[in-house]
N, C-alpha and C positions, 0 to 999 in steps of 0.2 A: 566196156562203160553200160551198153542192152541189157551184154547177158547178169549186171551186177543190179541192176532192175529186175531184168524176171526173176532173181535168186528173191532179192528183197519181195520179189510181191509171193511168189510161191510160198517165202515164208511165214507171213500176213497169212496166208489162202487154208496154213496146213488146218490153226481150232476150227476151221470149218466142215472140215473134210469130214473130223469124226463123225460115228457113230452119235444119231441123239435117239433116244429111246422114245416112242408116241403110240402113249394109247387111248384109244378110245372108248370113252365109255356113255353112258346112255344118260344121265343127268347130270348134271354141280354138281347134286353132294358126293357119286360117287366119283367122280375127280377131287373133290374135295377129303372125299377117304383115304382115295388111292396116297394124295399129297401124303396125311398126316402122318400114314401109317409107317409110310418110309421114310418120314423123319422120326418116328421113332426106332424101329430096329438097326438093329445095328450091323454092320458090316464085318463077317465074323473070320473075314480077311485079314482085314485096313485098322477094327478090331476099336479103331478112334473118331471110325464115320460111319454117318448113315447107308446105310441104303439107298437111298439117293440121291445122297453126294459119290457116290465111291466109283468107279468103275471098273472094279474086278469085276469077274467075267461072273463069278458067284452070286454080286448084288443085281447082275443081269437079270439071271434067274433069279433069282429074289421078285427082287420088279412083277417078273415075266408073272409069278406063281398069284407074288399078292394083287393085280389085274385080276385076272384069268375069276381065284375064288372069290373078290369084291364080285364080279358076272357072274358069276353061280349063284351069288346072290347071303352068302359067307359071312359072319357076324365079323367085327372087329373081334369082340376076345377068340373066338375059329380063328382068326386068322395067326392071331399074337399065340394063342398053343400051337397052331402048327410049328410055326416054326422052332418056339422052346421046345415041343419034342423032339425036334430031328439034331436042333444044335444050340442049346441049354438056354438056363437061364443070361450067358450076356448078352446073348444076341437082343435082350427087350436091355432100353435106355429107362425100364423104368419096371424093374426082377421084381417079384416078392423078399418081403424081408422077413427071413429064416439063416440058420446056421450056415447053412451051405453059400447063400448071395452077398453075408456079413460084408464079407472084402468088397463085394459091386459096390459098396456102397458108403 
């Protein structure tokens, strides 16, 4: 009986053992920008998840890059452009409308 209780307790505690990204910013405005941008950028691996919601390693790397670029003073447009240049228009939930991206709309 004790083994079952320990096993159940371990299973309940497993989600709390997952790695949590913690990013420190100087201002609340920077933190708000981070949250907004990570919701606007799509995970290249997961496709229909934002990088904020994805646990994929590439999304973790992208979140770290967004945080670093915000701390370095990059604008939202510069950050989105960086990822579009690297991964294509698909990475943005709001790609520009043109013949190449029409299917995304």
